[in-house]
N, CA, C, O and the ligand as a Tripos MOL2 file, in Angstrom:
@<TRIPOS>MOLECULE
protein
  269   267    68     0     0
PROTEIN
NO_CHARGES

@<TRIPOS>ATOM
      1 N         100.3380   81.3470   78.2790 N.3       1 MET1
      2 CA         99.8480   82.6850   78.6330 C.3       1 MET1
      3 C          98.4800   82.5740   79.2910 C.2       1 MET1
      4 O          97.5890   81.9100   78.7610 O.2       1 MET1
      5 N          98.3080   83.2080   80.4230 N.am      2 SER2
      6 CA         96.9850   83.1980   81.0580 C.3       2 SER2
      7 C          96.3580   84.5790   81.0250 C.2       2 SER2
      8 O          97.0360   85.5920   80.8530 O.2       2 SER2
      9 N          95.0520   84.5880   81.1930 N.am      3 THR3
     10 CA         94.2850   85.8270   81.1890 C.3       3 THR3
     11 C          93.4040   85.8720   82.4270 C.2       3 THR3
     12 O          92.7630   84.8860   82.7910 O.2       3 THR3
     13 N          93.3870   87.0200   83.0570 N.am      4 LEU4
     14 CA         92.4950   87.2310   84.1980 C.3       4 LEU4
     15 C          91.6480   88.4530   83.8970 C.2       4 LEU4
     16 O          92.1340   89.4240   83.3160 O.2       4 LEU4
     17 N          90.3800   88.4070   84.2920 N.am      5 THR5
     18 CA         89.5420   89.5910   84.1300 C.3       5 THR5
     19 C          88.9930   90.0050   85.4830 C.2       5 THR5
     20 O          88.6750   89.1710   86.3310 O.2       5 THR5
     21 N          88.8920   91.3010   85.6610 N.am      6 PHE6
     22 CA         88.4120   91.8610   86.9210 C.3       6 PHE6
     23 C          87.3540   92.9070   86.6200 C.2       6 PHE6
     24 O          87.5140   93.7350   85.7240 O.2       6 PHE6
     25 N          86.2780   92.8560   87.3780 N.am      7 SER7
     26 CA         85.2430   93.8620   87.2350 C.3       7 SER7
     27 C          85.5890   95.0220   88.1620 C.2       7 SER7
     28 O          85.6760   94.8660   89.3790 O.2       7 SER7
     29 N          85.7860   96.1980   87.5470 N.am      8 VAL8
     30 CA         86.1800   97.3720   88.3360 C.3       8 VAL8
     31 C          85.1930   98.5110   88.0260 C.2       8 VAL8
     32 O          85.4120   99.2950   87.1020 O.2       8 VAL8
     33 N          84.1110   98.5930   88.8020 N.am      9 PRO9
     34 CA         83.0350   99.5530   88.5090 C.3       9 PRO9
     35 C          83.4840  101.0110   88.5300 C.2       9 PRO9
     36 O          82.8460  101.8620   87.9100 O.2       9 PRO9
     37 N          84.5820  101.3090   89.2430 N.am     10 GLY10
     38 CA         85.0080  102.6930   89.3980 C.3      10 GLY10
     39 C          85.7070  103.3010   88.1980 C.2      10 GLY10
     40 O          85.9640  104.5050   88.1960 O.2      10 GLY10
     41 N          86.0270  102.5130   87.1730 N.am     11 VAL11
     42 CA         86.7330  103.0990   86.0300 C.3      11 VAL11
     43 C          85.7430  103.8640   85.1410 C.2      11 VAL11
     44 O          84.7120  103.3310   84.7300 O.2      11 VAL11
     45 N          86.0850  105.1240   84.8590 N.am     12 SER12
     46 CA         85.1340  105.9240   84.0890 C.3      12 SER12
     47 C          85.7530  106.7610   82.9920 C.2      12 SER12
     48 O          85.0360  107.2330   82.1090 O.2      12 SER12
     49 N          87.0510  106.9600   83.0150 N.am     13 CYS13
     50 CA         87.6370  107.8270   81.9980 C.3      13 CYS13
     51 C          89.0610  107.3960   81.6740 C.2      13 CYS13
     52 O          89.5890  106.4390   82.2410 O.2      13 CYS13
     53 N          89.6650  108.1280   80.7480 N.am     14 ALA14
     54 CA         91.0140  107.8030   80.3000 C.3      14 ALA14
     55 C          92.0240  107.8640   81.4410 C.2      14 ALA14
     56 O          93.0280  107.1530   81.4260 O.2      14 ALA14
     57 N          91.7550  108.7170   82.4320 N.am     15 HIS15
     58 CA         92.6700  108.8020   83.5590 C.3      15 HIS15
     59 C          92.6670  107.5120   84.3690 C.2      15 HIS15
     60 O          93.7250  107.0050   84.7410 O.2      15 HIS15
     61 N          91.4860  106.9850   84.6400 N.am     16 CYS16
     62 CA         91.3630  105.7250   85.3690 C.3      16 CYS16
     63 C          92.0960  104.6190   84.6090 C.2      16 CYS16
     64 O          92.8300  103.8090   85.1750 O.2      16 CYS16
     65 N          91.8570  104.6320   83.2970 N.am     17 GLN17
     66 CA         92.4460  103.6380   82.4200 C.3      17 GLN17
     67 C          93.9760  103.6760   82.5250 C.2      17 GLN17
     68 O          94.6260  102.6420   82.6830 O.2      17 GLN17
     69 N          94.5260  104.8710   82.4360 N.am     18 ALA18
     70 CA         95.9740  105.0290   82.4860 C.3      18 ALA18
     71 C          96.5280  104.6680   83.8540 C.2      18 ALA18
     72 O          97.5930  104.0580   83.9530 O.2      18 ALA18
     73 N          95.8070  105.0430   84.9180 N.am     19 ALA19
     74 CA         96.2800  104.7730   86.2720 C.3      19 ALA19
     75 C          96.3550  103.2720   86.5180 C.2      19 ALA19
     76 O          97.3290  102.7770   87.0850 O.2      19 ALA19
     77 N          95.3310  102.5560   86.0930 N.am     20 ILE20
     78 CA         95.3190  101.0990   86.2910 C.3      20 ILE20
     79 C          96.3640  100.4400   85.4150 C.2      20 ILE20
     80 O          97.0850   99.5480   85.8600 O.2      20 ILE20
     81 N          96.4430  100.8800   84.1690 N.am     21 LYS21
     82 CA         97.4410  100.2910   83.2630 C.3      21 LYS21
     83 C          98.8460  100.4400   83.8130 C.2      21 LYS21
     84 O          99.6180   99.4820   83.8270 O.2      21 LYS21
     85 N          99.1810  101.6460   84.2690 N.am     22 SER22
     86 CA        100.5580  101.8460   84.7050 C.3      22 SER22
     87 C         100.8540  101.0720   85.9790 C.2      22 SER22
     88 O         101.9590  100.5550   86.1440 O.2      22 SER22
     89 N          99.8810  100.9850   86.8870 N.am     23 GLU23
     90 CA        100.1200  100.2630   88.1390 C.3      23 GLU23
     91 C         100.1960   98.7530   87.8970 C.2      23 GLU23
     92 O         101.1100   98.0900   88.3860 O.2      23 GLU23
     93 N          99.2450   98.2160   87.1500 N.am     24 VAL24
     94 CA         99.2040   96.7590   86.9370 C.3      24 VAL24
     95 C         100.3760   96.2900   86.0710 C.2      24 VAL24
     96 O         100.8470   95.1610   86.2120 O.2      24 VAL24
     97 N         100.8400   97.1620   85.1780 N.am     25 SER25
     98 CA        101.9790   96.8000   84.3200 C.3      25 SER25
     99 C         103.2350   96.5000   85.1180 C.2      25 SER25
    100 O         104.1270   95.8030   84.6340 O.2      25 SER25
    101 N         103.3130   97.0230   86.3470 N.am     26 THR26
    102 CA        104.5150   96.8130   87.1530 C.3      26 THR26
    103 C         104.5310   95.4410   87.8260 C.2      26 THR26
    104 O         105.5580   95.0300   88.3650 O.2      26 THR26
    105 N         103.4030   94.7290   87.8000 N.am     27 VAL27
    106 CA        103.3470   93.4100   88.4390 C.3      27 VAL27
    107 C         104.1520   92.4020   87.6230 C.2      27 VAL27
    108 O         104.0250   92.3360   86.4010 O.2      27 VAL27
    109 N         104.9770   91.6210   88.3100 N.am     28 ALA28
    110 CA        105.8110   90.6200   87.6400 C.3      28 ALA28
    111 C         104.9600   89.6640   86.8170 C.2      28 ALA28
    112 O         103.9340   89.1760   87.2910 O.2      28 ALA28
    113 N         105.3810   89.3990   85.5920 N.am     29 GLY29
    114 CA        104.6870   88.4420   84.7390 C.3      29 GLY29
    115 C         103.6370   89.0460   83.8380 C.2      29 GLY29
    116 O         103.2250   88.4250   82.8580 O.2      29 GLY29
    117 N         103.1960   90.2600   84.1580 N.am     30 VAL30
    118 CA        102.1290   90.8830   83.3690 C.3      30 VAL30
    119 C         102.6770   91.3450   82.0210 C.2      30 VAL30
    120 O         103.6700   92.0690   81.9520 O.2      30 VAL30
    121 N         102.0110   90.9120   80.9540 N.am     31 GLU31
    122 CA        102.4400   91.2990   79.6040 C.3      31 GLU31
    123 C         101.5910   92.4170   79.0340 C.2      31 GLU31
    124 O         102.1020   93.3230   78.3740 O.2      31 GLU31
    125 N         100.2800   92.3500   79.2920 N.am     32 SER32
    126 CA         99.4440   93.4270   78.7970 C.3      32 SER32
    127 C          98.2400   93.6440   79.6950 C.2      32 SER32
    128 O          97.7450   92.7270   80.3500 O.2      32 SER32
    129 N          97.7900   94.8890   79.7030 N.am     33 VAL33
    130 CA         96.6610   95.2880   80.5350 C.3      33 VAL33
    131 C          95.6880   96.0400   79.6420 C.2      33 VAL33
    132 O          96.0620   97.0010   78.9700 O.2      33 VAL33
    133 N          94.4330   95.5940   79.6420 N.am     34 ASP34
    134 CA         93.4240   96.2890   78.8630 C.3      34 ASP34
    135 C          92.3150   96.7340   79.8060 C.2      34 ASP34
    136 O          91.8280   95.9480   80.6180 O.2      34 ASP34
    137 N          91.9190   97.9990   79.6940 N.am     35 VAL35
    138 CA         90.8370   98.5070   80.5400 C.3      35 VAL35
    139 C          89.6890   98.9150   79.6240 C.2      35 VAL35
    140 O          89.8030   99.8650   78.8490 O.2      35 VAL35
    141 N          88.5850   98.1860   79.7250 N.am     36 ASP36
    142 CA         87.3990   98.4810   78.9110 C.3      36 ASP36
    143 C          86.4980   99.4220   79.6970 C.2      36 ASP36
    144 O          85.8730   99.0340   80.6840 O.2      36 ASP36
    145 N          86.4460  100.6800   79.2320 N.am     37 LEU37
    146 CA         85.6960  101.6940   79.9760 C.3      37 LEU37
    147 C          84.1860  101.4780   79.9050 C.2      37 LEU37
    148 O          83.4650  101.8690   80.8230 O.2      37 LEU37
    149 N          83.7030  100.8670   78.8370 N.am     38 ASP38
    150 CA         82.2630  100.6270   78.7210 C.3      38 ASP38
    151 C          81.8240   99.4610   79.5970 C.2      38 ASP38
    152 O          80.8430   99.5550   80.3350 O.2      38 ASP38
    153 N          82.5610   98.3670   79.5060 N.am     39 ALA39
    154 CA         82.2210   97.1770   80.2930 C.3      39 ALA39
    155 C          82.7300   97.2890   81.7290 C.2      39 ALA39
    156 O          82.2920   96.5510   82.6110 O.2      39 ALA39
    157 N          83.6700   98.2300   81.9550 N.am     40 LYS40
    158 CA         84.3220   98.3970   83.2560 C.3      40 LYS40
    159 C          85.0010   97.1030   83.6920 C.2      40 LYS40
    160 O          84.8640   96.6330   84.8220 O.2      40 LYS40
    161 N          85.7320   96.5650   82.7440 N.am     41 VAL41
    162 CA         86.4440   95.3140   82.9780 C.3      41 VAL41
    163 C          87.9290   95.5120   82.6680 C.2      41 VAL41
    164 O          88.2970   96.0840   81.6430 O.2      41 VAL41
    165 N          88.7580   95.0280   83.5720 N.am     42 VAL42
    166 CA         90.2000   95.0640   83.3760 C.3      42 VAL42
    167 C          90.6490   93.6580   82.9950 C.2      42 VAL42
    168 O          90.3960   92.7010   83.7270 O.2      42 VAL42
    169 N          91.3100   93.5370   81.8570 N.am     43 THR43
    170 CA         91.7920   92.2420   81.3900 C.3      43 THR43
    171 C          93.3150   92.2490   81.4350 C.2      43 THR43
    172 O          93.9620   93.1220   80.8570 O.2      43 THR43
    173 N          93.8680   91.2770   82.1220 N.am     44 VAL44
    174 CA         95.3130   91.2040   82.2890 C.3      44 VAL44
    175 C          95.8020   89.8940   81.7000 C.2      44 VAL44
    176 O          95.2580   88.8320   82.0040 O.2      44 VAL44
    177 N          96.8280   89.9610   80.8550 N.am     45 THR45
    178 CA         97.4190   88.7300   80.3380 C.3      45 THR45
    179 C          98.8900   88.6980   80.6980 C.2      45 THR45
    180 O          99.5490   89.7320   80.8010 O.2      45 THR45
    181 N          99.3900   87.4790   80.8880 N.am     46 GLY46
    182 CA        100.7920   87.3090   81.2270 C.3      46 GLY46
    183 C         101.0620   85.8910   81.6740 C.2      46 GLY46
    184 O         100.1710   85.0410   81.6780 O.2      46 GLY46
    185 N         102.2980   85.6510   82.0480 N.am     47 GLU47
    186 CA        102.6960   84.3150   82.4900 C.3      47 GLU47
    187 C         103.9780   84.4270   83.2890 C.2      47 GLU47
    188 O         104.9760   84.9020   82.7470 O.2      47 GLU47
    189 N         104.0070   84.0190   84.5390 N.am     48 PRO48
    190 CA        102.8380   83.6050   85.3180 C.3      48 PRO48
    191 C         102.0680   84.8240   85.7980 C.2      48 PRO48
    192 O         102.6180   85.9240   85.8600 O.2      48 PRO48
    193 N         100.8150   84.6390   86.1330 N.am     49 LEU49
    194 CA        100.0120   85.7360   86.6680 C.3      49 LEU49
    195 C          99.6820   85.4570   88.1240 C.2      49 LEU49
    196 O          99.1590   84.3950   88.4630 O.2      49 LEU49
    197 N          99.9890   86.4080   88.9670 N.am     50 ASP50
    198 CA         99.6790   86.3060   90.3900 C.3      50 ASP50
    199 C          98.4280   87.1510   90.6440 C.2      50 ASP50
    200 O          98.4950   88.3790   90.7060 O.2      50 ASP50
    201 N          97.2880   86.4710   90.7900 N.am     51 GLU51
    202 CA         96.0240   87.1930   90.9350 C.3      51 GLU51
    203 C          96.0370   88.1550   92.1220 C.2      51 GLU51
    204 O          95.5380   89.2760   92.0290 O.2      51 GLU51
    205 N          96.6110   87.7040   93.2360 N.am     52 GLN52
    206 CA         96.6470   88.5650   94.4190 C.3      52 GLN52
    207 C          97.4800   89.8190   94.1640 C.2      52 GLN52
    208 O          97.1340   90.9060   94.6270 O.2      52 GLN52
    209 N          98.5770   89.6620   93.4280 N.am     53 ALA53
    210 CA         99.4400   90.8090   93.1320 C.3      53 ALA53
    211 C          98.7200   91.7900   92.2100 C.2      53 ALA53
    212 O          98.8630   93.0040   92.3520 O.2      53 ALA53
    213 N          97.9410   91.2560   91.2600 N.am     54 VAL54
    214 CA         97.2000   92.1340   90.3510 C.3      54 VAL54
    215 C          96.1060   92.8730   91.1250 C.2      54 VAL54
    216 O          95.8860   94.0670   90.9240 O.2      54 VAL54
    217 N          95.4290   92.1450   92.0100 N.am     55 LEU55
    218 CA         94.3980   92.7840   92.8380 C.3      55 LEU55
    219 C          95.0060   93.9050   93.6780 C.2      55 LEU55
    220 O          94.4260   94.9830   93.8130 O.2      55 LEU55
    221 N          96.1830   93.6320   94.2370 N.am     56 ALA56
    222 CA         96.8570   94.6320   95.0660 C.3      56 ALA56
    223 C          97.2220   95.8600   94.2360 C.2      56 ALA56
    224 O          97.1330   96.9910   94.7150 O.2      56 ALA56
    225 N          97.6340   95.6310   92.9890 N.am     57 ALA57
    226 CA         98.0290   96.7440   92.1220 C.3      57 ALA57
    227 C          96.8210   97.6010   91.7470 C.2      57 ALA57
    228 O          96.9220   98.8260   91.6910 O.2      57 ALA57
    229 N          95.6930   96.9670   91.4950 N.am     58 ILE58
    230 CA         94.4790   97.7260   91.1740 C.3      58 ILE58
    231 C          94.0790   98.5580   92.3900 C.2      58 ILE58
    232 O          93.6890   99.7190   92.2630 O.2      58 ILE58
    233 N          94.1840   97.9450   93.5670 N.am     59 ASP59
    234 CA         93.8850   98.6510   94.8080 C.3      59 ASP59
    235 C          94.8440   99.8240   94.9880 C.2      59 ASP59
    236 O          94.4420  100.9160   95.3920 O.2      59 ASP59
    237 N          96.1170   99.5800   94.6820 N.am     60 GLU60
    238 CA         97.1490  100.6090   94.8050 C.3      60 GLU60
    239 C          96.8540  101.7950   93.8850 C.2      60 GLU60
    240 O          97.1310  102.9460   94.2250 O.2      60 GLU60
    241 N          96.2900  101.4950   92.7200 N.am     61 ALA61
    242 CA         95.9410  102.5560   91.7700 C.3      61 ALA61
    243 C          94.7370  103.3530   92.2690 C.2      61 ALA61
    244 O          94.4440  104.4290   91.7490 O.2      61 ALA61
    245 N          94.0450  102.8280   93.2740 N.am     62 GLY62
    246 CA         92.9320  103.5580   93.8670 C.3      62 GLY62
    247 C          91.5520  103.0630   93.4600 C.2      62 GLY62
    248 O          90.5630  103.7830   93.6000 O.2      62 GLY62
    249 N          91.4830  101.8310   92.9570 N.am     63 TYR63
    250 CA         90.2120  101.2800   92.4990 C.3      63 TYR63
    251 C          89.8730   99.9920   93.2130 C.2      63 TYR63
    252 O          90.7470   99.2600   93.6770 O.2      63 TYR63
    253 N          88.5780   99.7340   93.2880 N.am     64 GLU64
    254 CA         88.1180   98.5570   93.9770 C.3      64 GLU64
    255 C          87.5770   97.5410   92.9690 C.2      64 GLU64
    256 O          86.8370   97.8830   92.0470 O.2      64 GLU64
    257 N          87.9680   96.2900   93.1740 N.am     65 VAL65
    258 CA         87.4780   95.2180   92.3040 C.3      65 VAL65
    259 C          86.1700   94.6810   92.8810 C.2      65 VAL65
    260 O          86.0960   94.3570   94.0660 O.2      65 VAL65
    261 N          85.1490   94.5890   92.0460 N.am     66 ALA66
    262 CA         83.8590   94.0710   92.4980 C.3      66 ALA66
    263 C          83.9690   92.5710   92.7410 C.2      66 ALA66
    264 O          84.6340   91.8540   91.9930 O.2      66 ALA66
    265 N          83.3160   92.1120   93.7840 N.am     67 ALA67
    266 CA         83.3790   90.6890   94.1310 C.3      67 ALA67
    267 C          82.6270   89.8490   93.1020 C.2      67 ALA67
    268 O          82.5700   88.6260   93.2270 O.2      67 ALA67
    269 CU         88.7760  108.4510   85.5640 Cu       68 CU68
@<TRIPOS>BOND
     1     1     2 1
     2     2     3 1
     3     3     4 2
     4     3     5 am
     5     5     6 1
     6     6     7 1
     7     7     8 2
     8     7     9 am
     9     9    10 1
    10    10    11 1
    11    11    12 2
    12    11    13 am
    13    13    14 1
    14    14    15 1
    15    15    16 2
    16    15    17 am
    17    17    18 1
    18    18    19 1
    19    19    20 2
    20    19    21 am
    21    21    22 1
    22    22    23 1
    23    23    24 2
    24    23    25 am
    25    25    26 1
    26    26    27 1
    27    27    28 2
    28    27    29 am
    29    29    30 1
    30    30    31 1
    31    31    32 2
    32    31    33 am
    33    33    34 1
    34    34    35 1
    35    35    36 2
    36    35    37 am
    37    37    38 1
    38    38    39 1
    39    39    40 2
    40    39    41 am
    41    41    42 1
    42    42    43 1
    43    43    44 2
    44    43    45 am
    45    45    46 1
    46    46    47 1
    47    47    48 2
    48    47    49 am
    49    49    50 1
    50    50    51 1
    51    51    52 2
    52    51    53 am
    53    53    54 1
    54    54    55 1
    55    55    56 2
    56    55    57 am
    57    57    58 1
    58    58    59 1
    59    59    60 2
    60    59    61 am
    61    61    62 1
    62    62    63 1
    63    63    64 2
    64    63    65 am
    65    65    66 1
    66    66    67 1
    67    67    68 2
    68    67    69 am
    69    69    70 1
    70    70    71 1
    71    71    72 2
    72    71    73 am
    73    73    74 1
    74    74    75 1
    75    75    76 2
    76    75    77 am
    77    77    78 1
    78    78    79 1
    79    79    80 2
    80    79    81 am
    81    81    82 1
    82    82    83 1
    83    83    84 2
    84    83    85 am
    85    85    86 1
    86    86    87 1
    87    87    88 2
    88    87    89 am
    89    89    90 1
    90    90    91 1
    91    91    92 2
    92    91    93 am
    93    93    94 1
    94    94    95 1
    95    95    96 2
    96    95    97 am
    97    97    98 1
    98    98    99 1
    99    99   100 2
   100    99   101 am
   101   101   102 1
   102   102   103 1
   103   103   104 2
   104   103   105 am
   105   105   106 1
   106   106   107 1
   107   107   108 2
   108   107   109 am
   109   109   110 1
   110   110   111 1
   111   111   112 2
   112   111   113 am
   113   113   114 1
   114   114   115 1
   115   115   116 2
   116   115   117 am
   117   117   118 1
   118   118   119 1
   119   119   120 2
   120   119   121 am
   121   121   122 1
   122   122   123 1
   123   123   124 2
   124   123   125 am
   125   125   126 1
   126   126   127 1
   127   127   128 2
   128   127   129 am
   129   129   130 1
   130   130   131 1
   131   131   132 2
   132   131   133 am
   133   133   134 1
   134   134   135 1
   135   135   136 2
   136   135   137 am
   137   137   138 1
   138   138   139 1
   139   139   140 2
   140   139   141 am
   141   141   142 1
   142   142   143 1
   143   143   144 2
   144   143   145 am
   145   145   146 1
   146   146   147 1
   147   147   148 2
   148   147   149 am
   149   149   150 1
   150   150   151 1
   151   151   152 2
   152   151   153 am
   153   153   154 1
   154   154   155 1
   155   155   156 2
   156   155   157 am
   157   157   158 1
   158   158   159 1
   159   159   160 2
   160   159   161 am
   161   161   162 1
   162   162   163 1
   163   163   164 2
   164   163   165 am
   165   165   166 1
   166   166   167 1
   167   167   168 2
   168   167   169 am
   169   169   170 1
   170   170   171 1
   171   171   172 2
   172   171   173 am
   173   173   174 1
   174   174   175 1
   175   175   176 2
   176   175   177 am
   177   177   178 1
   178   178   179 1
   179   179   180 2
   180   179   181 am
   181   181   182 1
   182   182   183 1
   183   183   184 2
   184   183   185 am
   185   185   186 1
   186   186   187 1
   187   187   188 2
   188   187   189 am
   189   189   190 1
   190   190   191 1
   191   191   192 2
   192   191   193 am
   193   193   194 1
   194   194   195 1
   195   195   196 2
   196   195   197 am
   197   197   198 1
   198   198   199 1
   199   199   200 2
   200   199   201 am
   201   201   202 1
   202   202   203 1
   203   203   204 2
   204   203   205 am
   205   205   206 1
   206   206   207 1
   207   207   208 2
   208   207   209 am
   209   209   210 1
   210   210   211 1
   211   211   212 2
   212   211   213 am
   213   213   214 1
   214   214   215 1
   215   215   216 2
   216   215   217 am
   217   217   218 1
   218   218   219 1
   219   219   220 2
   220   219   221 am
   221   221   222 1
   222   222   223 1
   223   223   224 2
   224   223   225 am
   225   225   226 1
   226   226   227 1
   227   227   228 2
   228   227   229 am
   229   229   230 1
   230   230   231 1
   231   231   232 2
   232   231   233 am
   233   233   234 1
   234   234   235 1
   235   235   236 2
   236   235   237 am
   237   237   238 1
   238   238   239 1
   239   239   240 2
   240   239   241 am
   241   241   242 1
   242   242   243 1
   243   243   244 2
   244   243   245 am
   245   245   246 1
   246   246   247 1
   247   247   248 2
   248   247   249 am
   249   249   250 1
   250   250   251 1
   251   251   252 2
   252   251   253 am
   253   253   254 1
   254   254   255 1
   255   255   256 2
   256   255   257 am
   257   257   258 1
   258   258   259 1
   259   259   260 2
   260   259   261 am
   261   261   262 1
   262   262   263 1
   263   263   264 2
   264   263   265 am
   265   265   266 1
   266   266   267 1
   267   267   268 2
@<TRIPOS>SUBSTRUCTURE
     1 MET1         2 RESIDUE 1 A MET
     2 SER2         6 RESIDUE 1 A SER
     3 THR3        10 RESIDUE 1 A THR
     4 LEU4        14 RESIDUE 1 A LEU
     5 THR5        18 RESIDUE 1 A THR
     6 PHE6        22 RESIDUE 1 A PHE
     7 SER7        26 RESIDUE 1 A SER
     8 VAL8        30 RESIDUE 1 A VAL
     9 PRO9        34 RESIDUE 1 A PRO
    10 GLY10       38 RESIDUE 1 A GLY
    11 VAL11       42 RESIDUE 1 A VAL
    12 SER12       46 RESIDUE 1 A SER
    13 CYS13       50 RESIDUE 1 A CYS
    14 ALA14       54 RESIDUE 1 A ALA
    15 HIS15       58 RESIDUE 1 A HIS
    16 CYS16       62 RESIDUE 1 A CYS
    17 GLN17       66 RESIDUE 1 A GLN
    18 ALA18       70 RESIDUE 1 A ALA
    19 ALA19       74 RESIDUE 1 A ALA
    20 ILE20       78 RESIDUE 1 A ILE
    21 LYS21       82 RESIDUE 1 A LYS
    22 SER22       86 RESIDUE 1 A SER
    23 GLU23       90 RESIDUE 1 A GLU
    24 VAL24       94 RESIDUE 1 A VAL
    25 SER25       98 RESIDUE 1 A SER
    26 THR26      102 RESIDUE 1 A THR
    27 VAL27      106 RESIDUE 1 A VAL
    28 ALA28      110 RESIDUE 1 A ALA
    29 GLY29      114 RESIDUE 1 A GLY
    30 VAL30      118 RESIDUE 1 A VAL
    31 GLU31      122 RESIDUE 1 A GLU
    32 SER32      126 RESIDUE 1 A SER
    33 VAL33      130 RESIDUE 1 A VAL
    34 ASP34      134 RESIDUE 1 A ASP
    35 VAL35      138 RESIDUE 1 A VAL
    36 ASP36      142 RESIDUE 1 A ASP
    37 LEU37      146 RESIDUE 1 A LEU
    38 ASP38      150 RESIDUE 1 A ASP
    39 ALA39      154 RESIDUE 1 A ALA
    40 LYS40      158 RESIDUE 1 A LYS
    41 VAL41      162 RESIDUE 1 A VAL
    42 VAL42      166 RESIDUE 1 A VAL
    43 THR43      170 RESIDUE 1 A THR
    44 VAL44      174 RESIDUE 1 A VAL
    45 THR45      178 RESIDUE 1 A THR
    46 GLY46      182 RESIDUE 1 A GLY
    47 GLU47      186 RESIDUE 1 A GLU
    48 PRO48      190 RESIDUE 1 A PRO
    49 LEU49      194 RESIDUE 1 A LEU
    50 ASP50      198 RESIDUE 1 A ASP
    51 GLU51      202 RESIDUE 1 A GLU
    52 GLN52      206 RESIDUE 1 A GLN
    53 ALA53      210 RESIDUE 1 A ALA
    54 VAL54      214 RESIDUE 1 A VAL
    55 LEU55      218 RESIDUE 1 A LEU
    56 ALA56      222 RESIDUE 1 A ALA
    57 ALA57      226 RESIDUE 1 A ALA
    58 ILE58      230 RESIDUE 1 A ILE
    59 ASP59      234 RESIDUE 1 A ASP
    60 GLU60      238 RESIDUE 1 A GLU
    61 ALA61      242 RESIDUE 1 A ALA
    62 GLY62      246 RESIDUE 1 A GLY
    63 TYR63      250 RESIDUE 1 A TYR
    64 GLU64      254 RESIDUE 1 A GLU
    65 VAL65      258 RESIDUE 1 A VAL
    66 ALA66      262 RESIDUE 1 A ALA
    67 ALA67      266 RESIDUE 1 A ALA
    68 CU68       269 GROUP 0 **** ****
């Protein structure tokens, strides 16, 4: 099982959390998605994890990942 974390400064409320969770959950291999509203960090675990696909899903949900 691998874990990836992404800094997503735009997450601010339960709606953002739900939007990212539902979008990222659709990525193949993803087992769980955690969105920390205080740290503004999205943690994704799964196997295999395609980082580009997860990035695309976060973008699709309408959020930008900080470099
Ligand atoms: Cu929000």
